[in-house]
N, C-alpha and C positions, 0 to 999 in steps of 0.2 A: 576618413572614418564616418560612416553614415549612422545617424541616429534612427533606431527603429521605433515605431509608435508604441506607446504603452498598451498593455493588454487590458487595462481597466481604467475607468474614469478616476479623476483625482478625488471625487467624492467617496469612491469605494476605498481608496487608500486611507483617506481621512477617517472613515468609519472604523477601519481595522485598527488604526493607531489609537483612536479614542477607546475602543474596547480593550486594547492591550494596556493602556495607561490605567484604566479603571481596575482591571484584574490585578495589576502589580502595584497598586498605589501604596501598599503598606511597606514596600521595600525602598531602601535608600537609593539603590542602583540595581539595574539588571543588565546582564551581558548575554547576548544571544549569538550562538555560533552556528546553529543548524542551517544547512543549505536551504531547506524548505522554508524556514521562517525568514531567512535573509531575502529570499525571493518574494515571499508573501507580503512583507512590509515595505521593501524598497523597490520591488519590481524587477530586480536583477540579482542573480545568485552568484555574485563575485566573491572570491576569497576575502574574508575579513570578519568583522563583527558588527552587531548593532548594540549600541549602549543607550539605555533609557535611564535618565536622571530626571531633570526638569523637562527635557524634551528627548525625542528619539533621534539619534545621530548614527550615520552610516560611516564606518571606517573600512577602507579597502587596502589590501596588501600591495597592489600594483595597478597601473593603468588608471590613474585618477581621472584623466580627461574623459574616458569612457564612462566611468561611474557618475561623473558630473552631468553627462548627457542623459544617462539612462535611469539613474536612481530618482525615486520620488522623495528622497530625504536629503537633508544637508549632508554633505560628504567631506571627509578628510582622509588624508593618507595615514596608514598604519604601518610604519616601517618594521616594527617588531612588537613583542609583548611589553616592551618597556613603556609603551603607551599607557598601560595601566598605572605605572608608578607616576607618570606625569599627571594623569588625571587625579590621582590620589592626593597630590600636593595641594590641590585647591578645594577639596571636598572632605567633609567629615562623614564617613560612611559607617553606619551601624549594622546594616544588613545588605547582602548581595544575593540576587537571584541568578542561578545558573541552571543549565539543563544537565542535571546530574546523571541522566541515563546515557549521555553521549560524550560529555566533556572529560578528557583524560585526567586522571588523578594528579599528574604532574602539573597540568595547567591550573587545576583548582588550587593546589598548594602555592603556586606562583601568585595567583590573584589574591589569595588570603594574605600572603606576605606583603604584597604591594599595597594593600589597603589596611594594613594593621590588624589582621585577624578579626574581621567582622563576622557576624553570624551568616552562615551560608544556607540558603533555602532552595529547594528544588522547584523550578518554574515549569518543568517539562509538562506535567499534567495540565496546567492552565493553558499553555501555548497550544498543546494538541487539541484541547477542548475547543478553543477559539477557532482553529482551522478546520475543525470537523464540520462546521456548518458552512455550506457553500452558497455563494451568491448566484443569481441567475446567469451572470456572465461566466462564472467558474463552471457552472453546469454545462454551458454551451461548449466549453473547451473539453469537458469530460465526454460529451457526446461525440466529439471528433475522435477522441481516443477510443471510444467504443466502436466507432465506425471502422477503425483500423483492425480491431480484433474480429469484428463481424466479417470483414472482407478477407481477412487472412484465412478464416475457415472456408469461405466460399472458394478461395484460391487453392487450398490444399486438399480439399475433400477428394478430388479425382486422382490425386497422386498417392493416396493411401492404398497400396497394393502389396500383395505378397512379394517378398524379395527386397523391398525397399527398407532401409534401416531407419531406426528412430532418428539417428543423427542426420540422415539425408532430409527427412521431413522437417526437422527442427531448423536446419540451415535454410531450407526453402522458405519457412515462415519468417525467419530473421531477415532474409533478403527482401521478402515482400514488404515487411513492416518498415524496413529502412527506406525503401523506395516511397513509402507512403508518408514519410516525415518523422518516423520514430527515431529518437536520438541514439538508440542502441544500448541504453542502460535504463535501469529503474531505480529510483531513490528508495532505499530501505533503511529503516531506523533500527530494526532488530539487531542486537549485539551478536556478532559472530556468525551471522547468516551469510552463506555463500550463494549468490544468485548467478547462475551460470549461463542462462539463455533466456530469450524472450518467448521461446516456444518449447515448453516442457512436453515432450512426446514420450509416452510410456505405454508399453504393451506387454502382456503376459507377466513374466516374473519381474519385469521392471516396475510394474504397477504395485507389486507387493513388497518391493525393496524400500524400506523406510530408514533413511540415513539422515534425515533433517528434522529438526523440531518445528520447522516453520509451517508445516501443513500435513494433511493426511496422506499425501503421496510425495515422493521425492525423485524416483528414478534411480538408476544405477550410476549414472555419470560416466566420465571418461578417464578419471584419474583418481589415485588414492587421496589426493589432497582435497578434491572437490567431488565428493561422492553423492552428487545429485545431478539431475538433468538427464538428457537423452544419452543412450548408449549406442553401441554398434549392433545391437540385436536387430535381426531382420523381422519385419512384419510377416505373419503367417496366416494361412487360412484359419478362420474361426476365432481370430483375435478380436478383443475389444481394445481399441486404441484410444487412450485417454489423452487429450491435448489441452494443456493449461497455458493460456496465452495472455500477455499483457500488451496493451497499447499505451502510448505516451504522446500527448500533444501539448506543447508548450509547458512541459513539466507535469501535467496532470495525467493521472494513471487510471486505466481501466483494467479490469480483471475478468476473464471469461474462460470457461472450460466447456468442452463438448466431448462426447464419446462417440466414436465411429465403429460400427460393427463390420468386420471383413467376412462376409458370408454369415452363416448361421452360428450363433453362439449359445452357450449354456443358458437354459431358461432362467436360472437364478440371476444371471446378469441382466437379462431383459426385464425381469420383474423389478430388480433393484433400480434400474434406470427409470421405470415407471414411478417408483417410490420417490426418486429424486425430483421428478416432475411434480408430484403431490406436495413435496416440501416447498418447492418454489411457488406453487399456487397458494399455500398457506402464508408464505412470506408476503406475497402481493397484498393480502388482506390485513396482515398484522404487523408489518414493518412500518408503523405509523407513529405520529407525534404523541408523546407522553407515554408510549409503551416502554415498560422496563425491559431492557435487553436480557436480563436474567430470566424473566418470565417467558420471553420468546424462546430462549434457549431450551428451557424445560418443556415447553409446549412441543417443540420440534422433536425432541428426544422421545416424548410420549407418543407422538404421531408415528414415528418410525418404529417404536416398540409395538404399537397396536398393529402395524402392517407386517410385523414379523422379521424386520431386518436390522434391529438395533445392534446385534452382535458384530456386524460388519460396518456399522455406521461410523464415519470419521476415523477409520482405522480398524485393524483387527481387534478382537476381543480384549487383549491385554496390552494394546499399544495405541490407544485412541488419543487424538489431540483434544484439548479441552475447549474448543470453540467451534462454531458453525459459520460465523461470518466476521468480517473485519472492515473497518472503514478504509476508504481509498481517497486519494487526492494528490497532493504534491509528494506524498510518500505512499508506498504500497500498503503499509501497515499502520493505518491511522485509527483514531477513535471514530465511532464507538466499536466495541468488540461484543459480539453475540456469544456470551459465555456466562457461566454461573457466578463469576466474581465481579461482573460489571453491571452496576445497577443505577447508573445515571440515566434518567429517562431520555428517550430519543427525541430529536428535534427536527422539524421539517427542514429540508435542505441538506441533511447529512447524506452522504453516499456510502453505501455498504455493499461489499461483495459477499454474497451468500453462496456457500459452496458445499452442498450436500454431496458427499462422496462415500463410496462403499468399497471395502477391500475384502477380497476372498482368498486367503492364503491357500486353501485346499484346491481352488480352481486356478490358482496362479493368475489372477486377473482382478480387475476392478473397474468401476464405472463412476461417473459423476457429472454433474452440471453445475457450473458457476456463472452467476449473473451479477452485474453491477446495477444496484437499485438506488433510487432517490426516495428517501423517507418523505411521506406526504401526510396531510392532515387526516384523510379518510382511507387512503390506500397508497401503496408504494408504486412507483413508476419504474419499469424496467428499461434501462438504457441499452443494454446489449441485446441485439435483436436477431442474431443467427438462430434459425429454428432449432428447437430441442430434438 
């Protein structure tokens, strides 16, 4: 068994731990289950939990020797959830922090019983806020993930031809990404979301098929159980082919969308694509430290309205999604969210995927551009570099 070098210096892990301890200082005990946070604080995403009382301890379900080599934290074996009852014997616990958006109700009730029914508090918002601000080393990993998506578009563009199916193109993208080091999956927090591919390829009626709450486009998919992603629809002349792709490097995720025109397309699609470019140019100047995400959300809606394309922006008139951008990192759907209900000011070092997309049911088509940006002090920096 070979030990792999840690991704980050010990000083960075110590900084993360100190921030965590400060944020959760009012709780007697916190138990962390999410894969993203297991990785963030220990350096390895093995099955188990992190428990924060006086110190942060890493408990793993199996392969203790590997955890002892790889984890940046003290490690012990966790044979079962009975561990919580063992810990409870030695501690008086008045409050416990749990990730209430992802921990199953049955597990919450077991923990409550094990610790004598303490007060349960949700620590998910605090954990997600901490992870939203990336270090320089994390951003370097994100840049490698962005390079994957950039190169996947370079690879696929000459293969977008009439007669080729959405599924063919998606499989080519998946194959390319895997060869570039993509693990083949993307970590998602959103409850009940089905993520079916790393290359969402949509053309024509597939673009206006909205079967998922996760974004303004979803595709038709291949089965009744997972009604999103590419279908067997063939690309045709005059199609706008929208491709939404994710890259992953060492767990860190990039999100990028481009639209390819197969011959001449309806002028409204070309104009909407130009509006998407203007939205991204506004993002560059305004996705900055201290900016209120809610204000940016309304600014972008106003810009699109002035340009005459609000009716199709982020979904058709009566079925729009309520955001324009979302944080990315160890999960695809992180903080911050560029929406009317998120008003925590932006911080330098946050990474946000901004995705202006336009859906035209009457044209049976849609276009969009998505880029991954780093929030800066005076302007944002675009990490995804494939040409618009």
